[in-house]
C-alpha positions in Angstrom: -48.4 13.0 -67.0 -47.4 12.3 -63.4 -49.9 10.4 -61.3 -51.4 12.5 -58.5 -53.1 9.8 -56.6 -55.5 9.0 -59.4 -55.4 5.2 -58.8 -51.9 4.5 -60.0 -49.1 3.9 -57.6 -46.2 6.3 -58.2 -44.0 4.9 -55.5 -43.0 1.4 -54.6 -43.2 0.1 -51.1 -39.7 0.3 -49.4 -39.8 -3.5 -48.9 -41.1 -4.4 -52.3 -39.1 -6.9 -54.4 -36.0 -5.4 -55.8 -35.5 -2.6 -53.3 -34.1 -4.4 -50.3 -32.2 -7.1 -52.1 -32.2 -10.8 -51.3 -32.3 -11.8 -47.7 -29.2 -13.5 -46.6 -27.9 -14.6 -43.3 -29.5 -16.2 -40.3 -32.9 -15.1 -39.1 -34.0 -14.3 -35.6 -35.1 -17.9 -34.7 -31.6 -19.2 -35.7 -30.0 -16.7 -33.4 -32.2 -17.8 -30.5 -31.3 -21.4 -31.0 -27.6 -20.6 -31.3 -27.9 -18.6 -28.1 -29.5 -21.5 -26.2 -26.8 -23.9 -27.4 -24.1 -21.5 -26.4 -25.7 -21.0 -23.0 -26.1 -24.7 -22.3 -22.6 -25.5 -23.5 -21.2 -22.7 -21.4 -22.2 -24.5 -18.2 -19.7 -27.2 -19.1 -16.9 -25.5 -20.9 -15.7 -21.9 -21.5 -18.5 -20.2 -19.6 -16.7 -16.9 -19.5 -16.8 -16.8 -23.3 -20.0 -18.7 -24.2 -22.1 -16.9 -21.6 -21.8 -13.4 -23.2 -22.1 -14.9 -26.7 -25.4 -16.4 -25.6 -26.6 -13.1 -24.2 -25.7 -11.2 -27.3 -27.2 -13.7 -29.7 -30.4 -13.9 -27.6 -30.6 -10.1 -27.6 -30.2 -9.9 -31.3 -32.8 -12.6 -31.7 -35.3 -10.7 -29.6 -34.8 -7.7 -31.9 -33.8 -5.7 -28.8 -37.2 -5.9 -27.2 -38.8 -8.1 -24.5 -41.8 -10.2 -25.6 -43.2 -13.6 -25.1 -43.0 -14.6 -28.7 -39.3 -15.3 -28.6 -39.0 -18.0 -26.0 -35.6 -19.4 -27.1 -34.2 -15.9 -27.2 -35.3 -15.1 -23.6 -34.0 -18.5 -22.4 -30.6 -17.7 -24.1 -30.3 -14.3 -22.4 -31.3 -15.6 -19.0 -29.1 -18.8 -19.1 -26.2 -16.8 -20.7 -26.4 -14.2 -17.8 -26.4 -17.0 -15.2 -23.6 -18.7 -17.0 -21.5 -15.6 -17.0 -22.1 -14.9 -13.3 -21.1 -18.5 -12.4 -18.0 -18.2 -14.5 -17.0 -14.9 -12.9 -17.6 -16.4 -9.4 -15.5 -19.4 -10.2 -12.6 -17.2 -11.3 -12.5 -15.6 -7.9 
């Protein structure tokens, strides 16, 4: 007989083991650190390329929302934007 809420769980949680598969790839903290490294390196070489990379990786790390918990991500976005602006000014 099917369970109609009588103490047995009939459905698994969507994030329970086996439903989402193994986690692979970098997490958000890694993206934040990569963004900061790209932003700092962009001040010295290839700012026109590394600046936008820093902004994108910082944005991915923040999970597309502004909060104070992701300090490296915010630093990556801000420094990447400054880096991109300086690179564009130097091209003119």
